[in-house]
Residue, then its C-alpha position, 0 to 999 in steps of 0.5 A: m500500500s502506498s504511503e501517500t494519502i489525501s483526505q476524503s474531501e480532497a478526493a471528492r474535489r478532484a473527482g467532482v463528486s460528494r464526500a459521501a460518494i467517496q465514502k461509498n466507494l471506500l466501503s465497497g472497496r473500489i478505493i483503498a483507505n488508509g485509516k480515514r484517508v484515501d490511498l492516492a494510488s488506488f484513488t488515481e486508478w479508480l478515477a481513471v476507470r471512472k472517467s473511461m467508463q463515463g466517456g462523455v456522459q457528464p458535460p464539461l463544467q461551464p464557467e457561466v450558467q446556461p438557461a435550461e431549454t425545458v422546465a425541470g420535470a416536464s414530460v419528454q415527447i419521444p418522436r415516433a415515425s408512426p403510431d404503430c412504430a415501437l421505437p423512435q426514429c432518430g437515425g442513431l443512438l438516443p440521448m442518454a436521458l431519453a434512452l433511460q426513460v424508454e427503458q424505464n417505461a418498457k420495464a414498467n409495462l413488462k411488470q404491469l403485464e406480468f401482474d395482469q397475467k398472474s391476476g388472470a386479467v390477461v389470458a392467452a389468445a388460444n384460451s380465449s373464446v372471443g374468436n369462436a363466439g361460443a361455437d364450442r359451447t353446448p347450450v344450457q337447458q332449463d333442466d340443468i339449472 
């Protein structure tokens, strides 16, 4: 273990994250601790891996604040090629926020479908008698009731 250490606050400042985020990485073992201080070699390695994984996810810091194009919390409209099209036509990859929203919506729809199947609200088309209109059913006679 290297004898060079930095404080947790200094590590957070260098990484651009909160001190709590550094503490979580210390607890998970991604960064090695030397007492309450951060081992500089392990921190440098963690920071390099973190930056290589993020590859453009976070925008660079801007000296002045830019106004937001949309109001925070406003719903995002996904452009569709047609009402029948399941995926938006963007000619390439979706922006990260939009991709995450599409993924979350798909997961929610899947959970709803699984719930409906378990509760009996959804049945397989082969088990449904809607298409037959009762052709395979025998009429009920008054004596049977």
